N, C-alpha and C positions, 0 to 999 in steps of 0.2 A: 573237776580235774581237766575237763576239756578246755576251760578258760585258761588254765595254766599252760597247756600245750599251745594254745593260740598265741599267748603272750610270749612264750619262748620262741615260737616260730617267727613272730614279728621282730624280736630282738636279733635273732640270727640273720634274718633278711636284711636288717639295717647294717649289721656288721659286714655281711657279704657285699652289699652295695658300696660301703665305705672302702673296703679293701680293693674292690674292682676299680673304683674311681681313682684311688691312690695308685694302683698299678698302671692305669692309663696315663696318669700324670708322669710317673716315673719313666714310662716308655717314651713319651714326648720329650722329656728332659734328656734322656739318653741319646736321642737323635741330635740334640743341640751340642753334645760334648765334642763332636768332631770338628767344630769350626775354629775356635781360638783358645789360647791359654786362659784368657780372662773368662771366657764362657765356661771352660772346664772348671775353674774355681767357683764360679757362680753356681753352676749346676751341681757341683759336689756339695756346696753349702745348702742348696735347696733340697737335695736328696736327704741330707742329714735332718733337716727340718721336717720333711715329709715322713721319714721313718720315726722320728720322735712323736709326730702327730698320730701315726698309726698305733704306736704303743700306748699313748695316753688315751686315745679313743677306744682301743680294745679293752684297756683296763676299766674305763668307765662303763662300757657295755657289759662286761662280765660282772662288775659291781651291781649294776642295775638289775641284771638277771638274778643275781644272788638275792637281792632285796625282794624281787618278785616271788621267788621260791619261798623265802622266809615268810613273806606276807601270806602266801597261799596256805602254807602248812602251819602258820602261826607259831613259828619257832622263837 
């Protein structure tokens, strides 16, 4: 049971670091918005890509966590 909690903790830590790094990237991109119209369009497109990446990565991490739980309980 302890190994399951260690694995869950490791998965959540990875998800936390991913969301934190994505937040920092979005913060840096938001500063770039103020310069030009082209930069605004470029940054908006990048934000959409980063949000899509967050959803895909989050879905992957939740799926991996589900598989770990199923493996541990042999469901």
